[in-house]
Structures are given as C-alpha cells and as structure tokens.
C-alpha positions as CSV (number, residue, x, y, z in Angstrom):
1,X,71.1,91.1,111.4
2,X,74.7,90.2,110.9
3,X,76.2,88.0,113.6
4,X,79.7,88.0,114.8
5,X,79.8,84.3,114.0
6,X,79.6,84.7,110.3
7,X,82.5,86.0,108.3
8,X,80.9,89.2,107.1
9,X,81.8,91.3,110.2
10,X,85.4,89.9,110.1
11,X,85.8,90.6,106.4
12,X,84.6,94.2,106.9
13,X,87.0,94.7,109.8
14,X,90.0,93.5,107.8
15,X,89.1,95.5,104.7
16,X,88.3,98.7,106.9
17,X,91.8,98.5,108.5
18,X,93.6,97.7,105.3
19,X,91.7,100.5,103.4
20,X,92.4,102.9,106.3
21,X,96.1,102.2,106.3
22,X,96.4,102.4,102.5
23,X,94.4,105.7,102.6
24,X,96.7,107.1,105.2
25,X,99.8,106.1,103.1
26,X,98.2,107.7,100.1
27,X,97.2,111.0,101.6
28,X,100.1,111.6,104.0
29,X,103.0,109.9,102.2
30,X,102.5,109.6,98.5
31,X,100.6,112.8,97.8
32,X,103.0,115.1,99.6
33,X,106.1,113.4,98.2
34,X,104.6,113.6,94.7
35,X,103.8,117.2,95.1
36,X,106.9,118.4,96.9
37,X,109.7,115.9,96.3
38,X,112.9,117.4,95.1
39,X,114.1,114.0,93.9
40,X,112.1,112.9,90.8
41,X,112.9,109.2,91.5
42,X,111.3,109.2,94.9
43,X,107.6,109.3,93.7
44,X,108.3,106.5,91.2
45,X,109.4,104.3,94.1
46,X,106.1,104.9,95.8
47,X,103.8,104.4,92.8
48,X,102.6,101.1,94.3
49,X,100.6,103.0,97.0
50,X,97.9,104.4,94.8
51,X,97.8,101.2,92.7
52,X,97.3,99.0,95.8
53,X,94.7,101.4,97.2
54,X,92.9,101.5,93.9
55,X,92.6,97.7,93.8
56,X,91.7,97.4,97.5
57,X,89.1,100.1,97.7
58,X,86.5,98.2,95.5
59,X,86.9,95.2,97.8
60,X,86.2,97.5,100.8
61,X,83.1,98.8,99.0
62,X,81.8,95.3,98.4
63,X,82.4,94.2,102.0
64,X,80.6,97.3,103.2
65,X,77.6,96.6,101.0
66,X,77.5,93.0,102.1
67,X,77.6,94.0,105.8
68,X,75.0,96.6,105.2
69,X,72.6,94.2,103.6
70,X,73.1,91.5,106.2
71,X,72.6,94.1,109.0
72,X,69.6,95.5,107.2
73,X,70.9,99.1,107.4
74,X,69.2,102.0,105.6
75,X,70.6,103.2,102.3
76,X,72.1,106.4,103.8
77,X,73.9,104.4,106.5
78,X,75.2,102.1,103.8
79,X,76.5,105.0,101.8
80,X,78.2,106.5,104.9
81,X,80.0,103.2,105.4
82,X,81.1,103.1,101.8
83,X,82.3,106.7,101.8
84,X,84.2,106.1,105.0
85,X,86.8,104.3,102.8
86,X,87.6,107.6,101.1
87,X,88.8,109.5,104.1
88,X,92.0,108.5,105.8
89,X,90.7,107.7,109.3
90,X,87.0,107.3,108.7
91,X,87.2,103.6,107.7
92,X,89.0,102.9,111.0
93,X,86.2,104.7,112.9
94,X,83.6,102.7,111.0
95,X,85.4,99.5,111.9
96,X,85.3,100.4,115.6
97,X,81.6,101.1,115.4
98,X,80.9,97.8,113.8
99,X,83.0,96.1,116.5
100,X,81.0,97.9,119.2
101,X,77.7,96.9,117.5
102,X,78.3,93.3,116.5
103,X,81.0,91.8,118.6
104,X,80.3,90.8,122.2
105,X,82.1,92.7,124.9
106,X,84.6,90.6,126.9
107,X,84.0,90.6,130.6
108,X,87.0,90.5,132.9
109,X,87.8,87.1,134.3
110,X,86.4,86.7,137.8
111,X,88.5,84.6,140.3
C-alpha cells in the first residue's frame, strides 16, 4: 500500500493537478480559439498549450501507474486513473480521491 510518506502520492498529486490544468487550457482555450478565431495569428501564439500537454500527459500516466502498483489496485482501477488525465476535470477528481485515501485527515487544534 502506498504511504503518504513516500513520494509516490505527492508526485501523482502534482502531475494530476498539472495535467488537469493543461487539459482545461487545451479544451477550453486552445481548441475553441483554433476553431473559431477570426485572427489567424492568435492560435499560433497558443501552440505551446498542446505541446506542453503532450509532453506532460505521459509523465502523468507513469505516475498513475506507479501509484497504482504501489497501492496494489486492480487493472480496471489503474486504467480509470490513467484515463482520468484525458478529461479536463477528471484528473483533479482523481487527485482528491487519492488525497482522501492516502493522506491523514488533519484534526482541528484543541486548546
């Protein structure tokens, strides 16, 4: 079982957030501008978005596989976490589920 003390959970959290943000930029900024922009120069200024997303998504996949192996998840659950990186908000939801499962809940300070 993956522990919060090793870096696997933290790496997955970082990559899930980064992948989620890049996916949001890709689907809700780059794609609409590319499809509907009146100015042909505007999509060329945003060409970095799909490039960065394309380079970071494989890193997200590797971290999801590593977390799945350490957590001893089933293959279908592993695939769901991998595919979560393809939908704009799904990787952020997956990150929240990992936090709920692996990181200890902080109790309020008692006086």
